[in-house]
N, C-alpha and C positions, 0 to 999 in steps of 0.2 A: 604339851602343844596346846595352844589356845586359839580362839577365834582372832582372825587377822594374820596369823602366821602364813608365811609362804612355804610351799611344799614342792620338792622336786622328786619325781620318781622316774627311775630308768625302767622303761618297759621292754617289751620284746623287740629284738633287733636293734637294741641300744637307743631306741627313741626316748627323748626325755620330755616328760610332761610337767608343766609347772602350774601350780594352783594355788588357791587361797582357801584357807580353812574357814568355813562359814558356820559350822556347828560341831559341838563336842558333847559326848556323853560316855558312860561307862557300860561296857559290855559285861554284864554280871556273870555270864557263862564262864569266861576265862579271865576275867579281871583286866582285861585290855581296855585302852581308851579308844573309843570310836570316833572317827572324825569324818564329817561331810566335807568333801573338797569340791570347790567350783574350779574347773579346769580352763586354763587359757590354752587352747589347742588349735594351733592354726591349721592343721591339716584334718581336723575334725574326726580323728580316728578313735578318740575316747568319748565316753558318755559325758554330757555336760556336768554332771555331779557324780561322785563315786563315794561310797561309804568304806572306810578303811579301818581295820583293827590295828591298834598299836599296843604292843606288849613291852613294857619297860622302856617305852620311848622309841622303840624300833618297830618298823612295818612288819606285820606278820606275814604279808605276801605282796609282791609287786603287782602292779596293774597289768593285767593280761590284754 
């Protein structure tokens, strides 16, 4: 995943969040890739940006 990629995450209750990756780096604790996502969230239920850990390209956890 790289800067400029679009991200879709299904959150609690099936709410879909769409975002844009604005920063990436490596989490040395688990080898996962960290990404900072700028969300396009119409109902304002998510933080404006969220840091997410990816392991082998998969999300470690969905946005709560």
